[in-house]
C-alpha positions in Angstrom: -19.3 -0.5 13.6 -16.6 -2.8 14.8 -12.9 -3.3 14.3 -13.5 -6.1 11.9 -16.4 -4.4 10.1 -15.3 -0.8 9.3 -17.9 1.5 8.0 -17.9 2.1 4.2 -18.5 5.6 3.0 -18.0 7.7 -0.1 -16.5 11.2 -0.2 -17.1 13.6 -3.1 -13.6 14.8 -3.8 -12.1 16.6 -6.8 -12.3 14.2 -9.8 -13.6 11.3 -7.9 -16.3 9.9 -5.6 -13.9 8.1 -3.3 -15.0 5.0 -1.4 -13.3 4.4 1.9 -13.5 2.2 5.0 -13.1 3.8 8.4 -13.3 2.2 11.9 -13.8 5.7 13.4 -13.1 6.5 17.0 -10.6 8.9 18.6 -7.4 6.8 18.1 -4.4 7.9 16.1 -5.3 7.3 12.5 -3.5 4.7 10.4 -4.1 5.0 6.6 -3.6 1.9 4.4 -2.8 2.1 0.7 -3.6 -1.1 -1.3 -1.6 -2.8 -4.0 -2.3 -2.5 -7.7 -4.1 -5.8 -7.5 -6.3 -4.9 -4.5 -8.9 -2.6 -3.0 -9.7 -1.3 0.5 -11.2 -4.7 1.1 -7.8 -6.5 1.1 -6.9 -5.4 4.7 -9.2 -7.5 7.1 -6.4 -8.7 9.3 -4.9 -5.2 9.6 -8.2 -3.6 10.3 -8.9 -6.1 13.1 -5.4 -5.9 14.7 -4.7 -2.2 14.4 -8.2 -1.2 15.6 -8.0 -3.6 18.5 -4.7 -1.8 19.5 -6.6 1.5 19.7 -5.9 3.0 16.3 -8.5 4.5 13.9 -7.9 2.5 10.7 -8.8 4.0 7.2 -8.3 2.5 3.8 -9.7 3.7 0.4 -10.2 2.3 -3.1 -8.0 4.2 -5.5 -9.7 6.1 -8.3 -11.0 3.5 -10.8 -10.6 0.6 -8.4 -13.3 -1.1 -6.3 -16.1 1.4 -5.6 -14.3 4.6 -6.2 -15.8 6.2 -9.3 -13.9 8.8 -11.4 -15.9 12.0 -11.9 -14.4 14.0 -14.8 -17.0 16.7 -14.2 -15.6 17.6 -10.8 -11.8 17.4 -11.5 -9.0 16.3 -13.8 -8.3 12.7 -14.6 -6.7 10.4 -13.7 -5.2 12.4 -10.8 -2.7 10.8 -8.4 -3.2 8.6 -5.4 -1.2 11.1 -3.3 -3.5 13.9 -4.3 -6.6 11.8 -3.6 -5.2 10.9 -0.2 -4.5 14.5 0.5 -8.1 15.4 -0.4 -9.5 12.6 1.8 -7.2 13.7 4.7 -8.6 17.3 4.4 -12.2 16.0 4.0 -11.9 13.9 7.2 -9.9 16.6 9.0 -7.4 14.0 10.1 -4.7 14.9 12.7 -1.2 13.6 12.1 -1.4 10.0 11.0 0.6 6.9 10.2 0.8 5.9 6.5 1.3 2.3 5.3 1.6 1.3 1.7 2.1 -2.1 0.2 3.4 -2.9 -3.3 1.9 -0.3 -5.6 0.5 1.4 -2.5 4.1 1.9 -1.5 4.7 4.0 -4.6 2.0 6.4 -3.6 3.0 6.3 0.1 6.5 7.5 -0.9 5.0 10.1 -3.2 2.7 11.5 -0.5 5.3 11.4 2.3 7.8 13.5 0.2 5.1 16.1 -0.4 3.1 16.4 2.8 5.2 14.8 5.5 4.0 17.5 7.9 0.7 15.6 8.1 2.4 12.3 9.0 3.8 10.6 12.2 5.5 7.8 10.3 5.7 5.8 7.1 5.7 2.1 6.5 6.4 0.6 3.0 6.1 -3.1 2.4 6.9 -5.4 -0.6 7.5 -2.5 -3.0 9.9 -1.6 -5.7 9.0 2.0 -5.1 8.5 2.6 -8.8 11.9 4.2 -9.2 13.1 4.9 -12.8 16.8 5.1 -12.1 18.9 2.9 -14.4 20.2 1.0 -11.4 16.7 -0.1 -10.4 15.8 -1.0 -14.0 18.9 -3.2 -14.3 18.1 -5.0 -11.0 14.6 -5.7 -12.4 16.1 -7.1 -15.6 18.5 -9.2 -13.5 15.6 -10.9 -11.6 13.3 -11.2 -14.7 11.9 -14.7 -15.4 11.0 -15.4 -19.0 7.2 -15.4 -19.4 6.7 -14.1 -15.8 4.5 -11.2 -16.8 2.1 -13.6 -18.6 1.6 -15.7 -15.5 -1.6 -15.4 -13.5 -1.3 -12.8 -10.7 -1.7 -15.5 -8.0 1.6 -17.1 -9.1 3.3 -13.7 -9.3 2.1 -12.2 -6.1 1.4 -15.0 -3.6 4.2 -17.1 -2.2 4.3 -20.9 -2.8 3.9 -21.8 0.9 0.6 -19.8 1.2 -0.6 -21.3 -2.1 0.1 -24.8 -0.9 -1.6 -24.3 2.5 -4.6 -22.0 1.7 -6.1 -22.8 -1.7 -9.5 -21.4 -0.7 -8.0 -18.1 0.3 -5.9 -18.0 -2.9 -9.1 -18.5 -4.9 -10.8 -15.7 -3.0 -7.8 -13.4 -3.6 -7.9 -14.2 -7.3 -11.6 -13.4 -7.5 -11.1 -10.1 -5.7 -8.1 -9.2 -7.9 -10.1 -9.9 -11.0 -12.8 -7.5 -9.9 -10.5 -4.8 -8.3 -9.8 -2.6 -11.3 -12.8 -1.2 -13.2 -12.8 -1.9 -16.9 -10.9 0.8 -18.8 -9.8 2.6 -15.6 -6.7 4.7 -16.1 -3.7 4.0 -14.0 -2.7 6.9 -11.7 0.9 8.0 -12.0 2.8 9.5 -9.1 2.3 13.2 -8.4 6.1 13.5 -9.1 8.4 10.6 -10.1 10.0 8.7 -7.3 13.7 9.2 -7.5 16.8 8.6 -5.3 17.0 12.4 -5.0 13.4 12.7 -3.9 13.1 10.2 -1.1 15.9 11.6 1.2 13.7 14.6 1.7 11.5 12.3 3.8 12.7 12.9 7.4 10.0 10.8 9.1 10.5 7.5 11.0 10.3 4.8 8.3 9.8 1.0 8.5 10.6 -1.0 5.3 9.3 -4.5 5.2 10.4 -7.0 2.6 9.4 -10.7 2.1 11.9 -13.4 1.4 9.8 -15.1 -1.3 8.7 -11.9 -3.1 9.4 -12.4 -6.8 8.5 -8.8 -7.7 10.3 -6.8 -5.0 12.8 -9.2 -3.4 14.8 -7.9 -0.4 17.9 -7.1 -2.6 15.9 -4.9 -4.8 14.1 -3.1 -2.0 17.4 -2.5 -0.2 18.7 -0.5 -3.1 16.1 2.3 -2.7 15.7 2.0 1.1 19.4 2.8 1.6 18.5 6.3 0.5 16.4 6.6 3.7 19.2 6.2 6.3 16.7 6.4 9.2 14.7 3.5 7.9 14.3 0.4 10.0 14.4 -2.9 8.0 12.6 -6.2 8.4 12.5 -9.2 6.2 9.6 -11.6 6.8 10.5 -15.2 5.9 8.4 -17.5 3.8 6.1 -14.8 2.3 5.6 -13.5 -1.2 4.5 -10.1 -2.5 1.2 -10.3 -0.6 3.0 -10.3 2.8 0.2 -8.7 4.9 -2.2 -11.5 3.9 0.4 -14.3 4.0 2.0 -13.6 7.3 -0.4 -11.3 9.1 0.6 -12.1 12.7 4.3 -11.3 12.1 3.5 -8.3 9.8 0.9 -6.8 12.2 3.1 -7.3 15.3 6.1 -5.6 13.5 4.0 -2.6 12.3 2.3 -2.1 15.7 5.6 -2.2 17.5 6.9 0.4 15.1 3.8 2.6 15.5 4.0 2.5 19.3 7.5 4.0 19.1 6.3 7.0 17.1 
């Protein structure tokens, strides 16, 4: 097993046979939560960089995505990502770890951190609306809405124009992976409890919020509205990147995350 080829395993957890990738080792764990359009396979640049820096890197396919198979006989459905993460943490007997969620993975990261922050060293949330239901957030989403945007292919919605211009092969690979990410008929997992402006201030952890300047789904102005409820949060905007910022600007993204992790 190497940093760029983490070992894939499956854990029998309540309600799911959860597939996860794990570099192993004795380093401080970093757990990665993928976007709604991804799986644990979407993090090759992060597995390589974080493992090379000495961390144990873990990512899993959420229930009904990738190779994680829902098991109604062993637990209720669809469960929540936060609860599946908690079960995996207990299964692996992880010490305190760093948690990183991007886009839809950020929803779950906030949900988990507000519930079991005693298990965490820090929290990183990138390119995420946070899935807040407050009227203020819903109005901001309406303000940035583009007619017909939801009907566009995901590659146009989630990948910035510069990356699409320069890396058509990688865009095609991303599209193929996105098309296969969610199993047919898989139910979406809702947060354990709704993310609210009252909920997130209970998170007392060190927090890094990363936005992307060309993100059409969670632009910096929208992210700042919920991040301001975490006064301890550090803020970074990465230029010339869309919603898939860890893939589009991996060198800048990884360097920023590693610098933050080393401080905590």
